[in-house]
C-alpha positions, 0 to 999 in steps of 0.5 A, a space after each residue: 460479424 466483425 463487430 462482435 470480435 472487436 467489442 470483445 477485444 476492446 472490452 478486454 483491454 478496457 477491463 483487463 489492462 488496469 488490472 495488469 498494470 496495477 502496481 502490487 507491493 509485496 513486502 517480504 516477511 523479513 522486511 516486515 519484521 524489520 519495518 515493525 522494529 524500526 517503528 518500535 525504535 521510533 516509539 510512534 504511538 499507534 493511532 486507534 481507528 474503528 474503520 476497516 483498514 485494508 488495501 484500497 482504504 483511504 486513511 483520514 487526514 487526522 492520522 499522521 503519516 511517516 516516511 518509510 525507513 530508508 533501510 526498508 526502501 533499500 531492500 524494497 525499492 517499490 516503497 520509495 516515495 510512499 509513506 506509512 501509518 501506524 494504526 491499531 498496532 499495525 503498519 500500513 503503507 500508503 500512497 500520496 493520496 493516503 490510500 493503503 497500498 500494502 499491509 506490513 505483516 
């Protein structure tokens, strides 16, 4: 009878731990406005992409990535080491594997 509780605990650790350890990046609205302003000042061209862009999607290699502006990193330290892409007139934060980890609104 001890096997069932052990399986329950093991399965909850296996499936629950990755969710609990997920590094969610939340960008405050005022930081989002500042981020967009920085992109517009740099006059980067927005890439057009027909794919569905959302958190978890890997951006293709032909899309150029840029460093997150230092002024934004200072206010949102979780963005340090991340890059961003400018697709369909929207800004998306990506990790080192080019996976979208946040949408800047």
